[in-house]
C-alpha positions in Angstrom: 7.5 -13.5 -11.0 4.5 -11.4 -10.0 3.6 -8.1 -11.1 4.8 -6.3 -7.9 8.0 -8.0 -8.4 8.4 -7.0 -11.9 7.9 -3.4 -11.0 10.6 -3.3 -8.5 14.2 -2.3 -9.5 17.5 -2.1 -7.6 18.1 1.4 -5.9 20.6 2.9 -3.6 19.1 3.1 0.0 17.9 6.3 0.8 18.2 8.2 4.2 17.0 11.3 5.7 17.6 14.3 3.5 18.4 12.5 0.7 16.5 13.3 -2.7 15.0 11.0 -5.5 13.0 11.4 -8.7 9.7 9.8 -9.3 8.4 8.5 -12.6 4.8 8.6 -12.6 3.4 5.3 -14.3 0.3 4.5 -16.4 -0.6 2.0 -13.6 0.0 1.1 -10.2 -0.2 -1.9 -7.7 -2.7 -1.2 -5.3 -0.7 -2.2 -1.8 -4.1 -3.1 0.0 -5.6 -5.4 -2.6 -3.0 -6.2 -5.0 -4.8 -5.1 -8.0 -3.2 -3.3 -10.7 -5.0 0.0 -11.3 -4.6 2.8 -13.6 -3.4 6.2 -12.7 -6.4 8.3 -13.2 -6.9 12.1 -13.6 -7.8 12.5 -10.1 -4.7 10.8 -8.7 -2.5 12.8 -11.1 -4.3 15.9 -9.7 -3.5 15.0 -5.9 0.2 14.1 -7.0 0.6 17.5 -8.7 -1.1 19.5 -5.9 0.9 18.0 -3.2 4.2 18.5 -5.3 3.3 22.2 -5.8 2.6 22.6 -1.9 5.8 20.5 -1.2 3.8 18.0 0.5 4.1 14.8 -1.5 6.6 13.1 1.0 3.6 13.7 3.5 1.0 12.2 1.4 3.2 9.1 0.7 4.3 8.6 4.3 0.6 9.0 5.3 -0.4 6.3 2.9 2.4 3.8 4.2 1.3 4.4 7.7 -2.4 3.8 6.6 -1.6 0.6 4.8 0.8 -0.7 7.7 -2.4 0.2 10.1 -4.9 -1.9 7.9 -2.5 -4.7 7.8 -2.3 -4.7 11.5 -5.8 -4.3 11.6 -6.5 -7.3 9.2 -4.3 -9.4 11.1 -6.1 -8.7 14.3 -9.4 -9.4 12.8 -8.0 -12.6 11.2 -6.6 -13.8 14.8 -10.0 -12.8 16.4 -11.9 -14.7 13.7 -9.6 -17.8 14.1 -10.2 -17.8 17.9 -14.1 -17.2 17.2 -14.1 -20.2 15.1 -12.3 -22.5 17.3 -14.4 -21.6 20.4 -17.7 -22.3 18.0 -16.2 -25.4 16.7 -16.4 -24.0 13.1 -13.9 -25.2 10.6 -12.5 -21.8 9.2 -11.6 -23.3 5.8 -15.2 -24.2 5.1 -16.1 -20.6 5.4 
């Protein structure tokens, strides 16, 4: 079991209009790098600021969209890199 799997728990599926609570952990898994990072005072400030302005959901959804976009960009880059390696006769595993 990896760190991300150990942090997951079983919850009822949420829908539009449902409410939920969030427990702020001491550390989190970076969805881009997979690293475990501490929750810094700066992150707490952003979360509290977003909560006070009723914008936390927008911050979360923007982050999800950004991570998805990076995944698509990384996937596209990997496909282009593989094609270039094949065209140039390079062994991508040796790089």
